[in-house]
Residue, then its C-alpha position, 0 to 999 in steps of 0.5 A: m587888763v589893769t595889771l597888764g596896762v600898768a606893765k605896758e606903761i612902765m616899759p619905756a622906763m625898763a628900756t633905759n635901765v642900765k643893768l638891763l641894757a648891759q645884758s641886752q645883746p640880741t641872742l639866738w637861743h634854743t629855749d627847749i633843751h631837755m633830754g628828749n630834744i638832744f641826740v647823742a652818738e650811739d657808741e659815744p653817749d657823751k658826744v652830742t650829734g644834734f638837737i630837735d624841736w627848734q620851733h620855739t627858738s627866737i632872737s631876744p635880748l640876752f637877759m631873756q634867753v639865759r636860763w637853766p636847761t630844764f633838766l639842770a634847773p636847780p632846786e629851791d635854796y640852791p647855793e649859787g657861787q663857790v658853795m658845793p651842795q650838801l646834804p641837809p643837817g640831820y640827814e643820818d636821822m631821817e626816815a628812808e623816804d626823806k633820805e631818798i628825797a634829800l639825796y635826789i635834791k643834792q644830786k640835782a643841785t650838783w648837776a646845776k652847780a656843774y652847769e653854773v661853773a661851766t657857764l662862768l668859765n666858758d660863757k661869761k656874758a651868759w653867766r653875768a646875764m644870769q646874775l641880773p635881779l630876778a624882778l628885772k627879767e620877770l616882768f618880760r616873762r610874766c607878761g607872756d605867761t598870764w595865759d597859763e599862770g594868771i595875773l598874780p605872778l605879774r602883779e607880784t613882779l610889779i610890786e617888787l619893782f615898786r618896792s626896789q626901784r633904786e636898788l634895781g638900777f632905776e635913776t628916776d621914778i618909774s611911775l609905779h604906785f601901790n598902797d598898803e591896802q592893795i598890797a595886803a589884798h594881793e598878798k592874800e591872793f598870792q599866798a594861795y597861788e604860791e601853795w598851788h605852785e609849790i605843789r606843782s614845782f615840787v612834783k615836777k622837779l622830783l619826778d624830773t618831768d614837765d607840765d605834761g608829765w613827759i617821761p624820758p624813755e630810759y626811765d621805768f614808767t612803773e617806777m615813776k608811777s610809784r614815785n609819784k604816789m610816794l611823793f604824794d604820801y610824803y607831802v601830805s605827811k608834812p607836819d607844817l601842811n595846812k591842807t587836808p589830803d583831799e585838798v592836796r589831791r585836787l592840786w596835785p598835777f598828775s593822777l595818782d593812778g599814773l603820770 
């Protein structure tokens, strides 16, 4: 409750931030666009005929609505701007499993790049809103995610706002204060959260699924189960991993007997 109270207190200052105000037009947006919610013509699969699952659609400021579609979300270390995704250095010398993952990550980054360029060319307002510093947008999103993600990501956002007030466009002090002891204690807790989140994001992205393990009907379920196990084996074999296989298994988002 203390962290949520701090977030509530700084909302008036957020409402006057010039960077946010420039991208705050009321916008209607379907926020759950993934393959399962898009209908296409039977004889023309490149022709969209409709969308379903509108129950989460809302009108909110533009900076809250713009986001990557679930199936086009970029991988970590995605190169924004006029930079084409590339295979990692030393790709030719990688093991077969590492090559498969590297190819998949490049493919995901290429899809994301196509979406980024199309947005820039066809909807510059949305593109500019996507360029806002993450901390400004995250405060609003993290307040609504505490039921699922806990309080740590929200506190991390507040600390980032505290550290970067001027760079983020605040003309006056936004009354955020954290001492070194509080920040050190948070960083220790947040490290454990990041490890859990890293595993969950790693699996979801490479299996192209969501928190519930939803698999598009065109995917082979047996193959996806095999890939889930392959990803687990790959993850626990990472040389810099500081967890045992049993610890990773407890954090793994999907059963290793199925998704």
